[in-house]
C-alpha positions as CSV (number, residue, x, y, z in Angstrom):
1,M,-52.4,-35.2,113.5
2,F,-49.3,-35.8,115.7
3,R,-46.8,-38.4,114.7
4,K,-43.9,-39.4,116.9
5,T,-40.5,-39.0,115.2
6,P,-38.7,-42.3,114.8
7,T,-35.7,-42.7,117.2
8,H,-33.2,-42.9,114.4
9,M,-34.3,-39.4,113.1
10,Q,-34.0,-37.6,116.5
11,Q,-30.2,-37.3,116.3
12,Y,-30.1,-34.9,113.4
13,T,-29.6,-31.8,115.5
14,E,-27.0,-31.1,118.1
15,P,-26.4,-28.0,120.3
16,A,-23.0,-26.4,120.0
17,I,-21.3,-23.4,121.7
18,V,-19.5,-20.9,119.5
19,D,-17.9,-17.5,120.1
20,C,-19.6,-14.6,118.3
21,P,-16.9,-13.0,116.1
22,C,-18.4,-9.5,116.7
23,C,-19.0,-9.3,120.5
24,G,-17.0,-12.3,121.7
25,E,-19.8,-13.9,123.7
26,A,-20.2,-17.6,123.9
27,V,-23.6,-18.5,122.4
28,E,-25.4,-21.8,121.8
29,V,-26.5,-22.7,118.2
30,L,-28.5,-25.7,117.1
31,V,-26.6,-27.5,114.3
32,D,-28.4,-29.6,111.7
33,L,-26.3,-32.8,111.2
34,S,-28.4,-34.2,108.3
35,V,-26.3,-32.2,105.8
36,P,-22.6,-33.1,105.7
37,L,-21.3,-29.6,104.7
38,Q,-23.3,-26.4,105.0
39,E,-22.9,-22.7,105.4
40,Y,-25.6,-20.4,106.8
41,T,-26.1,-17.1,108.6
42,E,-27.5,-16.9,112.1
43,D,-27.9,-13.7,114.2
44,C,-26.0,-13.5,117.5
45,P,-28.6,-13.5,120.3
46,V,-26.5,-11.1,122.3
47,C,-25.4,-8.4,119.9
48,C,-27.9,-9.2,117.0
49,R,-25.1,-9.1,114.4
50,P,-24.9,-11.9,111.7
51,M,-22.6,-14.8,112.3
52,I,-21.7,-17.0,109.3
53,L,-21.4,-20.6,110.3
54,K,-19.7,-23.3,108.2
55,V,-20.7,-26.6,109.7
56,T,-19.1,-30.0,108.8
57,S,-20.7,-33.3,110.1
58,G,-20.2,-37.0,109.5
59,E,-21.5,-40.3,110.5
60,S,-20.1,-39.8,114.1
61,G,-21.7,-36.4,114.5
62,L,-20.4,-32.9,114.5
63,A,-17.0,-32.7,112.9
64,G,-16.4,-28.9,113.1
65,I,-17.8,-25.4,113.0
66,E,-16.1,-22.3,111.6
67,V,-17.6,-19.0,112.6
68,R,-16.9,-15.6,111.0
69,G,-18.5,-12.2,110.9
70,E,-20.4,-11.0,107.9
71,N,-17.5,-8.7,106.8
72,D,-14.6,-11.0,107.5
């Protein structure tokens, strides 16, 4: 059964543009704003190397993203 997501819950993700630390390309990532501080790995869609993203968010939305390579 399909249930419509309440409007107040639709703002938990936000697209962001980051530069891949390996190939330097600007890529779009979808950031989960429901967790105030998180760190996770996402593969670059251009060079397929892992990027480690450290995301900070607050009540007003995305506060910051730090991106580094796996071996940095």
